[in-house]
C-alpha positions as a Python dict, from the first residue, in 0.01 Angstrom:
ca = {
    (1, 'M'): (0, 0, 0),
    (2, 'D'): (-289, -8, 293),
    (3, 'F'): (-179, 273, 448),
    (4, 'L'): (-196, 458, 153),
    (5, 'K'): (-556, 348, 83),
    (6, 'K'): (-650, 423, 427),
    (7, 'R'): (-541, 772, 467),
    (8, 'K'): (-640, 821, 51),
    (9, 'K'): (-868, 1131, 157),
    (10, 'L'): (-636, 1272, 390),
    (11, 'F'): (-339, 1283, 123),
    (12, 'L'): (-582, 1437, -151),
    (13, 'S'): (-696, 1710, 61),
    (14, 'I'): (-325, 1808, 134),
    (15, 'L'): (-232, 1808, -211),
    (16, 'L'): (-542, 1997, -372),
    (17, 'G'): (-401, 2280, -59),
    (18, 'F'): (-145, 2295, -175),
    (19, 'C'): (-226, 2384, -489),
    (20, 'V'): (-411, 2665, -376),
    (21, 'I'): (-181, 2782, -185),
    (22, 'A'): (49, 2795, -485),
    (23, 'I'): (-229, 2967, -696),
    (24, 'L'): (-244, 3243, -397),
    (25, 'L'): (114, 3263, -380),
    (26, 'T'): (174, 3360, -811),
    (27, 'V'): (-196, 3572, -796),
    (28, 'G'): (-83, 3957, -924),
    (29, 'D'): (200, 4151, -1109),
    (30, 'R'): (570, 4017, -994),
    (31, 'F'): (908, 4036, -1152),
    (32, 'A'): (1041, 3719, -970),
    (33, 'P'): (874, 3389, -875),
    (34, 'T'): (904, 3306, -513),
    (35, 'Q'): (1103, 3097, -317),
    (36, 'V'): (796, 2804, -271),
    (37, 'E'): (763, 2864, -671),
    (38, 'K'): (1073, 2815, -702),
    (39, 'I'): (1092, 2488, -542),
    (40, 'I'): (747, 2431, -724),
    (41, 'G'): (941, 2412, -1034),
    (42, 'F'): (1253, 2268, -916),
    (43, 'V'): (1026, 1952, -878),
    (44, 'V'): (753, 1948, -1129),
    (45, 'T'): (978, 2060, -1467),
    (46, 'P'): (1203, 1749, -1521),
    (47, 'V'): (834, 1609, -1528),
    (48, 'Q'): (708, 1785, -1790),
    (49, 'G'): (1036, 1748, -1934),
    (50, 'A'): (973, 1406, -1988),
    (51, 'F'): (640, 1407, -2030),
    (52, 'T'): (687, 1670, -2308),
    (53, 'T'): (963, 1486, -2488),
    (54, 'V'): (789, 1184, -2503),
    (55, 'G'): (484, 1291, -2653),
    (56, 'N'): (729, 1453, -2950),
    (57, 'W'): (818, 1150, -3014),
    (58, 'F'): (484, 938, -3012),
    (59, 'G'): (373, 1261, -3206),
    (60, 'Q'): (615, 1269, -3439),
    (61, 'R'): (571, 915, -3517),
    (62, 'F'): (181, 925, -3573),
    (63, 'D'): (239, 1186, -3806),
    (64, 'F'): (544, 948, -3991),
    (65, 'F'): (234, 650, -4024),
    (66, 'V'): (-24, 905, -4095),
    (67, 'H'): (188, 1101, -4401),
    (68, 'M'): (397, 795, -4494),
    (69, 'G'): (178, 717, -4783),
    (70, 'E'): (217, 1101, -4925),
    (71, 'L'): (591, 1070, -4877),
    (72, 'S'): (586, 748, -5041),
    (73, 'S'): (398, 931, -5365),
    (74, 'E'): (586, 1236, -5319),
    (75, 'N'): (982, 1015, -5336),
    (76, 'E'): (824, 822, -5670),
    (77, 'R'): (724, 1165, -5832),
    (78, 'L'): (1090, 1311, -5763),
    (79, 'R'): (1245, 964, -5862),
    (80, 'T'): (1044, 992, -6201),
    (81, 'E'): (1155, 1334, -6252),
    (82, 'N'): (1482, 1293, -6176),
    (83, 'E'): (1542, 997, -6443),
    (84, 'L'): (1288, 1206, -6704),
    (85, 'L'): (1612, 1500, -6627),
    (86, 'S'): (1870, 1267, -6701),
    (87, 'A'): (1741, 1130, -6983),
    (88, 'E'): (1669, 1473, -7087),
    (89, 'T'): (2040, 1554, -7003),
    (90, 'G'): (2170, 1259, -7206),
    (91, 'R'): (1977, 1353, -7490),
    (92, 'L'): (2154, 1706, -7521),
    (93, 'K'): (2457, 1573, -7516),
    (94, 'L'): (2422, 1326, -7808),
    (95, 'V'): (2216, 1664, -7998),
    (96, 'D'): (2558, 1818, -7891),
    (97, 'Q'): (2803, 1585, -8026),
    (98, 'E'): (2563, 1521, -8374),
    (99, 'N'): (2576, 1897, -8415),
    (100, 'E'): (2944, 1910, -8381),
    (101, 'Q'): (3003, 1591, -8603),
    (102, 'L'): (2733, 1741, -8902),
    (103, 'S'): (2944, 2096, -8858),
    (104, 'A'): (3271, 1898, -8923),
    (105, 'L'): (3072, 1708, -9187),
    (106, 'L'): (2963, 2060, -9329),
    (107, 'N'): (3273, 2126, -9312),
    (108, 'T'): (3429, 1836, -9550),
    (109, 'D'): (3140, 1905, -9796),
    (110, 'R'): (3286, 2238, -9848),
    (111, 'K'): (3630, 2114, -9903),
    (112, 'Y'): (3534, 1849, -10206),
    (113, 'E'): (3260, 2092, -10322),
    (114, 'E'): (3355, 1980, -10702),
    (115, 'Y'): (3197, 1659, -10634),
    (116, 'P'): (2873, 1550, -10592),
    (117, 'K'): (2744, 1435, -10271),
    (118, 'I'): (2451, 1234, -10091),
    (119, 'G'): (2400, 1263, -9700),
    (120, 'A'): (2350, 899, -9518),
    (121, 'R'): (2289, 770, -9173),
    (122, 'I'): (2473, 481, -9007),
    (123, 'I'): (2212, 232, -8962),
    (124, 'A'): (2394, -26, -8849),
    (125, 'K'): (2739, -183, -8778),
    (126, 'D'): (2976, -504, -8683),
    (127, 'V'): (2999, -596, -8316),
    (128, 'G'): (3238, -392, -8190),
    (129, 'N'): (3369, -59, -8077),
    (130, 'W'): (3505, 62, -8436),
    (131, 'Y'): (3329, 122, -8748),
    (132, 'T'): (3511, -101, -8934),
    (133, 'T'): (3205, -216, -9148),
    (134, 'F'): (2869, -57, -9119),
    (135, 'T'): (2513, 16, -9323),
    (136, 'I'): (2379, 301, -9454),
    (137, 'D'): (2000, 403, -9517),
    (138, 'K'): (2066, 495, -9887),
    (139, 'G'): (2093, 239, -10189),
    (140, 'S'): (2061, 181, -10532),
    (141, 'N'): (1690, 375, -10521),
    (142, 'D'): (1961, 691, -10427),
    (143, 'G'): (2176, 601, -10713),
    (144, 'L'): (2474, 440, -10504),
    (145, 'A'): (2642, 152, -10661),
    (146, 'K'): (2948, 1, -10570),
    (147, 'N'): (3280, 134, -10536),
    (148, 'M'): (3123, 501, -10478),
    (149, 'V'): (3352, 681, -10241),
    (150, 'V'): (3223, 749, -9851),
    (151, 'L'): (3398, 1079, -9656),
    (152, 'A'): (3307, 1137, -9325),
    (153, 'S'): (3416, 1413, -9083),
    (154, 'G'): (3775, 1488, -9128),
    (155, 'G'): (3835, 1349, -9495),
    (156, 'L'): (3810, 1005, -9606),
    (157, 'C'): (3612, 707, -9451),
    (158, 'G'): (3579, 411, -9726),
    (159, 'R'): (3403, 256, -9999),
    (160, 'V'): (3080, 134, -10063),
    (161, 'S'): (3082, -240, -10136),
    (162, 'E'): (2781, -376, -10157),
    (163, 'V'): (2468, -223, -10287),
    (164, 'W'): (2076, -286, -10232),
    (165, 'Y'): (1754, -126, -10263),
    (166, 'N'): (1715, 103, -9956),
    (167, 'S'): (2076, 69, -9821),
    (168, 'A'): (2417, 9, -9866),
    (169, 'T'): (2768, -162, -9684),
    (170, 'V'): (3065, 61, -9647),
    (171, 'I'): (3420, -96, -9556),
    (172, 'A'): (3632, 194, -9393),
    (173, 'I'): (3980, 251, -9453),
    (174, 'I'): (4076, 77, -9146),
    (175, 'D'): (3931, -270, -9260),
    (176, 'D'): (4198, -545, -9299),
    (177, 'R'): (4030, -557, -9724),
    (178, 'S'): (4126, -167, -9797),
    (179, 'S'): (4406, -38, -10014),
    (180, 'I'): (4459, 302, -10145),
    (181, 'S'): (4688, 416, -10354),
    (182, 'V'): (4852, 760, -10169),
    (183, 'Q'): (5104, 1010, -10115),
    (184, 'S'): (5230, 1253, -9935),
    (185, 'T'): (5079, 1602, -9945),
    (186, 'R'): (5446, 1790, -9871),
    (187, 'T'): (5747, 1549, -10066),
    (188, 'G'): (5461, 1387, -10308),
    (189, 'D'): (5642, 1035, -10196),
    (190, 'T'): (5331, 771, -10293),
    (191, 'G'): (5217, 457, -10114),
    (192, 'I'): (4937, 226, -9999),
    (193, 'V'): (4760, 245, -9698),
    (194, 'R'): (4589, -95, -9609),
    (195, 'G'): (4405, -180, -9325),
    (196, 'D'): (4530, -400, -9064),
    (197, 'V'): (4357, -616, -8835),
    (198, 'S'): (4609, -563, -8530),
    (199, 'L'): (4588, -219, -8600),
    (200, 'Q'): (4169, -168, -8633),
    (201, 'L'): (4168, -248, -8208),
    (202, 'E'): (4370, 127, -8216),
    (203, 'G'): (4167, 311, -8536),
    (204, 'R'): (4493, 336, -8719),
    (205, 'C'): (4601, 186, -9043),
    (206, 'R'): (4943, 96, -9198),
    (207, 'M'): (5148, 272, -9575),
    (208, 'D'): (5346, 7, -9715),
    (209, 'F'): (5577, -24, -10052),
    (210, 'I'): (5699, 364, -9935),
    (211, 'N'): (6058, 386, -10119),
    (212, 'A'): (6379, 351, -9871),
    (213, 'D'): (6494, 730, -10012),
    (214, 'A'): (6132, 853, -9951),
    (215, 'D'): (6148, 1178, -9709),
    (216, 'I'): (5795, 1065, -9505),
    (217, 'V'): (5829, 1164, -9178),
    (218, 'E'): (5580, 1224, -8871),
    (219, 'G'): (5332, 1445, -8894),
    (220, 'D'): (5330, 1449, -9257),
    (221, 'E'): (5001, 1459, -9395),
    (222, 'I'): (4832, 1200, -9641),
    (223, 'I'): (4605, 1199, -9915),
    (224, 'T'): (4456, 998, -10207),
    (225, 'S'): (4718, 980, -10527),
    (226, 'Q'): (4630, 995, -10893),
    (227, 'L'): (4736, 639, -10929),
    (228, 'S'): (4434, 469, -10764),
    (229, 'S'): (4152, 297, -10979),
    (230, 'I'): (3828, 398, -10707),
    (231, 'Y'): (3936, 668, -10507),
    (232, 'P'): (3925, 1064, -10661),
    (233, 'P'): (4316, 1218, -10587),
    (234, 'G'): (4340, 1460, -10285),
    (235, 'I'): (4150, 1335, -10024),
    (236, 'T'): (4234, 1351, -9714),
    (237, 'V'): (4374, 1045, -9573),
    (238, 'G'): (4524, 1054, -9225),
    (239, 'T'): (4878, 1184, -9068),
    (240, 'V'): (5189, 1026, -9067),
    (241, 'E'): (5226, 872, -8693),
    (242, 'S'): (5543, 690, -8699),
    (243, 'V'): (5783, 560, -9003),
    (244, 'T'): (5985, 224, -9018),
    (245, 'P'): (6246, 106, -9229),
    (246, 'N'): (6172, -259, -9367),
    (247, 'A'): (6436, -536, -9440),
    (248, 'N'): (6310, -585, -9828),
    (249, 'G'): (6455, -188, -9859),
    (250, 'T'): (6092, -38, -9889),
    (251, 'Q'): (5969, 145, -9535),
    (252, 'S'): (5648, 133, -9370),
    (253, 'A'): (5450, 428, -9187),
    (254, 'L'): (5174, 400, -8907),
    (255, 'I'): (4867, 639, -9012),
    (256, 'V'): (4614, 787, -8807),
    (257, 'P'): (4295, 867, -9009),
    (258, 'N'): (4117, 1203, -8968),
    (259, 'V'): (3831, 1025, -8935),
    (260, 'D'): (3698, 878, -8582),
    (261, 'F'): (3565, 570, -8636),
    (262, 'T'): (3484, 542, -8286),
    (263, 'H'): (3196, 808, -8327),
    (264, 'M'): (3008, 804, -8672),
    (265, 'S'): (2641, 849, -8692),
    (266, 'T'): (2600, 1050, -9051),
    (267, 'V'): (2858, 1022, -9345),
    (268, 'L'): (2847, 1143, -9739),
    (269, 'V'): (2825, 964, -10031),
    (270, 'I'): (2998, 1096, -10378),
    (271, 'T'): (2805, 995, -10615),
    (272, 'E'): (2985, 949, -10908),
    (273, 'L'): (3209, 645, -11025),
    (274, 'F'): (3589, 711, -11092),
    (275, 'E'): (3610, 387, -11228),
    (276, 'H'): (3537, 574, -11548),
    (277, 'N'): (3892, 733, -11543),
    (278, 'M'): (4071, 418, -11556),
    (279, 'Q'): (3977, 113, -11789),
    (280, 'S'): (3752, -134, -11691),
    (281, 'T'): (3807, -467, -11529),
    (282, 'S'): (3516, -655, -11709),
    (283, 'E'): (3476, -653, -12085),
    (284, 'V'): (3823, -529, -12260),
    (285, 'L'): (3982, -784, -11998),
    (286, 'Q'): (3753, -1038, -12038),
    (287, 'V'): (3890, -1015, -12414),
    (288, 'T'): (4209, -1007, -12303),
    (289, 'A'): (4185, -1363, -12137),
    (290, 'K'): (4019, -1528, -12397),
    (291, 'V'): (4329, -1452, -12633),
    (292, 'Y'): (4551, -1634, -12429),
    (293, 'Q'): (4271, -1870, -12306),
    (294, 'Q'): (4524, -2157, -12287),
    (295, 'F'): (4667, -2072, -11990),
    (296, 'E'): (4486, -2081, -11619),
    (297, 'M'): (4461, -1676, -11466),
    (298, 'A'): (4305, -1500, -11217),
    (299, 'S'): (4224, -1176, -11232),
    (300, 'A'): (4318, -930, -10958),
    (301, 'D'): (4245, -556, -10896),
    (302, 'I'): (4546, -360, -10916),
    (303, 'I'): (4569, -122, -10589),
    (304, 'G'): (4823, 68, -10614),
    (305, 'R'): (5128, 160, -10911),
    (306, 'S'): (5526, 210, -10859),
    (307, 'S'): (5628, 572, -10814),
    (308, 'A'): (5849, 505, -11098),
    (309, 'P'): (5632, 557, -11441),
    (310, 'N'): (5590, 238, -11626),
    (311, 'G'): (5780, 66, -11325),
    (312, 'G'): (5449, -193, -11239),
    (313, 'F'): (5212, -223, -11001),
    (314, 'V'): (5059, -380, -10664),
    (315, 'V'): (4758, -673, -10738),
    (316, 'Q'): (4526, -741, -10462),
    (317, 'M'): (4605, -1101, -10483),
    (318, 'G'): (4868, -1262, -10227),
    (319, 'E'): (5035, -1626, -10083),
    (320, 'K'): (4608, -1668, -9990),
    (321, 'N'): (4511, -1643, -10330),
    (322, 'G'): (4827, -1905, -10471),
    (323, 'A'): (5040, -1624, -10615),
    (324, 'Q'): (5399, -1683, -10620),
    (325, 'V'): (5698, -1487, -10708),
    (326, 'G'): (5793, -1503, -11073),
    (327, 'M'): (5425, -1588, -11214),
    (328, 'P'): (5354, -1403, -11544),
    (329, 'V'): (5089, -1082, -11548),
    (330, 'L'): (4887, -947, -11780),
    (331, 'A'): (4709, -653, -11843),
    (332, 'I'): (4453, -500, -12119),
    (333, 'G'): (4660, -544, -12476),
    (334, 'G'): (4922, -833, -12340),
    (335, 'L'): (5276, -851, -12111),
    (336, 'A'): (5287, -679, -11858),
    (337, 'G'): (5553, -797, -11598),
    (338, 'R'): (5599, -1052, -11329),
    (339, 'I'): (5584, -1125, -10984),
    (340, 'T'): (5877, -996, -10780),
    (341, 'Q'): (5727, -1009, -10434),
    (342, 'T'): (5446, -1160, -10254),
    (343, 'G'): (5266, -1105, -9884),
    (344, 'Y'): (4931, -1248, -9762),
    (345, 'D'): (4707, -1034, -9977),
    (346, 'Y'): (4958, -865, -10204),
    (347, 'S'): (5192, -891, -10488),
    (348, 'I'): (5363, -664, -10617),
    (349, 'V'): (5481, -652, -11037),
    (350, 'T'): (5757, -555, -11205),
    (351, 'S'): (5702, -394, -11547),
    (352, 'F'): (5909, -575, -11771),
    (353, 'L'): (6019, -229, -11929),
    (354, 'D'): (6159, -213, -11568),
    (355, 'S'): (6288, -530, -11520),
    (356, 'D'): (6696, -619, -11513),
    (357, 'T'): (6645, -891, -11730),
    (358, 'P'): (6638, -921, -12076),
    (359, 'V'): (6292, -1058, -12197),
    (360, 'G'): (6319, -1287, -12518),
    (361, 'V'): (6081, -1180, -12802),
    (362, 'Q'): (6029, -1217, -13209),
    (363, 'V'): (5896, -957, -13425),
    (364, 'K'): (5540, -1147, -13544),
    (365, 'E'): (5551, -1054, -13864),
    (366, 'T'): (5922, -1144, -13989),
    (367, 'G'): (6004, -1367, -13733),
    (368, 'A'): (6312, -1242, -13613),
    (369, 'L'): (6443, -1258, -13243),
    (370, 'G'): (6563, -1031, -13021),
    (371, 'L'): (6591, -926, -12676),
    (372, 'L'): (6407, -647, -12508),
    (373, 'R'): (6615, -440, -12305),
    (374, 'R'): (6570, -220, -12019),
    (375, 'D'): (6656, 194, -12118),
    (376, 'E'): (6610, 423, -11825),
    (377, 'A'): (6559, 743, -12063),
    (378, 'L'): (6326, 545, -12253),
    (379, 'L'): (6147, 415, -11919),
    (380, 'A'): (5894, 724, -11832),
    (381, 'A'): (5785, 710, -12225),
    (382, 'G'): (5680, 342, -12159),
    (383, 'M'): (5923, 203, -12390),
    (384, 'C'): (6245, 6, -12432),
    (385, 'V'): (6510, -100, -12687),
    (386, 'L'): (6440, -384, -12850),
    (387, 'E'): (6791, -586, -12983),
    (388, 'I'): (6822, -770, -13311),
    (389, 'L'): (6965, -1111, -13291),
    (390, 'G'): (7042, -1092, -13680),
    (391, 'S'): (6920, -856, -13952),
    (392, 'A'): (6679, -604, -13865),
    (393, 'E'): (6520, -664, -14236),
    (394, 'G'): (6218, -672, -14337),
    (395, 'V'): (6117, -473, -13985),
    (396, 'D'): (5866, -183, -13955),
    (397, 'V'): (5731, 70, -13760),
    (398, 'G'): (5420, -72, -13583),
    (399, 'D'): (5529, -447, -13626),
    (400, 'E'): (5395, -659, -13332),
    (401, 'I'): (5630, -753, -13106),
    (402, 'I'): (5548, -1076, -12871),
    (403, 'T'): (5725, -1358, -12644),
    (404, 'S'): (5916, -1556, -12786),
    (405, 'A'): (5815, -1927, -12718),
    (406, 'S'): (6227, -1999, -12752),
    (407, 'G'): (6272, -1697, -12450),
    (408, 'G'): (6307, -1931, -12126),
    (409, 'E'): (6050, -1991, -11872),
    (410, 'M'): (6024, -1627, -11769),
    (411, 'Y'): (5713, -1569, -11951),
    (412, 'P'): (5501, -1767, -12227),
    (413, 'G'): (5542, -1785, -12593),
    (414, 'G'): (5296, -1599, -12807),
    (415, 'V'): (5191, -1329, -12614),
    (416, 'T'): (5193, -960, -12724),
    (417, 'V'): (5424, -739, -12588),
    (418, 'G'): (5430, -424, -12790),
    (419, 'Y'): (5463, -232, -13130),
    (420, 'V'): (5781, -88, -13303),
    (421, 'A'): (5758, 277, -13242),
    (422, 'E'): (6036, 379, -13380),
    (423, 'I'): (6397, 262, -13597),
    (424, 'R'): (6700, 514, -13518),
    (425, 'T'): (6988, 427, -13790),
    (426, 'M'): (7318, 431, -13564),
    (427, 'Q'): (7641, 595, -13681),
    (428, 'N'): (7786, 192, -13748),
    (429, 'G'): (7493, 119, -13985),
    (430, 'G'): (7311, -59, -13780),
    (431, 'S'): (6979, -7, -13625),
    (432, 'R'): (6833, 67, -13289),
    (433, 'L'): (6426, -14, -13241),
    (434, 'L'): (6209, 118, -12994),
    (435, 'V'): (5922, -39, -12861),
    (436, 'R'): (5594, 78, -12723),
    (437, 'A'): (5417, -141, -12442),
    (438, 'A'): (5097, -256, -12542),
    (439, 'V'): (4988, -174, -12136),
    (440, 'N'): (4911, 106, -12070),
    (441, 'F'): (5030, 79, -11661),
    (442, 'E'): (4917, 436, -11557),
    (443, 'T'): (4558, 400, -11663),
    (444, 'A'): (4502, -31, -11621),
    (445, 'A'): (4263, -131, -11285),
    (446, 'S'): (4321, -501, -11302),
    (447, 'A'): (4535, -763, -11424),
    (448, 'L'): (4576, -1141, -11474),
    (449, 'V'): (4813, -1350, -11281),
    (450, 'V'): (4897, -1637, -11504),
    (451, 'M'): (4898, -1922, -11271),
    (452, 'N'): (5046, -2200, -11411),
    (453, 'T'): (5301, -2337, -11211),
    (454, 'S'): (5506, -2471, -11522),
    (455, 'V'): (5479, -2120, -11682),
    (456, 'G'): (5693, -1810, -11530),
    (457, 'T'): (5787, -1974, -11229),
    (458, 'E'): (6196, -1973, -11150),
}
């Protein structure tokens, strides 16, 4: 270091001279560098490269810090635009889905154009993925009433269960409180489609009470039947997925509804009640209840009918309500029959007309005793044969037939069974009396189950 300090001027002079010589050598037009230039370039170029690299690195970092605020603002703008585009994409997808649903709903509207309808939007639903129970934005102010039928894209959706001024609750056909009398479009075989808790999570329902000899197979279309007291006939319910035989001699089928109960936004409500096509469950039935007020009775809606005319029906009352096999059942007019099978929330009632066990009766006007017997040829006409135990003298057409107090424990005494419709003279000189049932099994919409355990049970 002392050596350099003492000879600093000499060192600078030599360096300056070296630079001057280099300049003189590079002056003028030349096509190739001199040997000296090559040597100088070999020494200087790496140094220039190093300085250039360092300078660029510091320049980039300086530019980054200078423009960092601008980059952050640009990044935020791009993020906002991306979120807006994503939201718009989602909205357009929802619009497309809604348009598809509305288009399908329009097709449903046209398919059932004979019924007056009003559109309604779904504004709330129960917890879960499935629309088993939901609320719509139409109510009594719009003309809605309880038990009006609800359609959705594809066919039957359910029925109105509760109505308020500006809204209403709908129970879907997959709900376990729903029961619908149905039939196969291919064969005409009937049954009852019921919601099932175990099948709700699959969006399916079950068809019960299918006759053992019914030819219902996978793929059959199921529609509402003319036996229903709430739903009009001919509305598509779903398709048979599988059929299973039961131990009690009937069949059950798994039904896939035509309506997609996972994606719903709009429905159609048929603004016509079909209960008026059936006998009311209120005033007239109450009159029947008053006539037999000595019995403890419970009312139950009829949710299906036997495939055999006047063979009986199914009521929405089962073991959970205290129903038992053998309990007598009345309907508007008098005796209907007795419970022959029960489930948790339903009971099968066999008509006395279709019973293999004779019913002990008497002619109200004369007191003559007799037995009512099933007659296959008369069943479709709602009649049976009266066998008088003794003389039929004094019995006339129109006479009222009632259950006999001494007729056993099957039915309570004094209940109207029917009326003498015809008296035929037999070849042996005897008479054959035909009795028409007082109950209209094809139009009754509800029934009264006699709950007295001492009456009618076995």
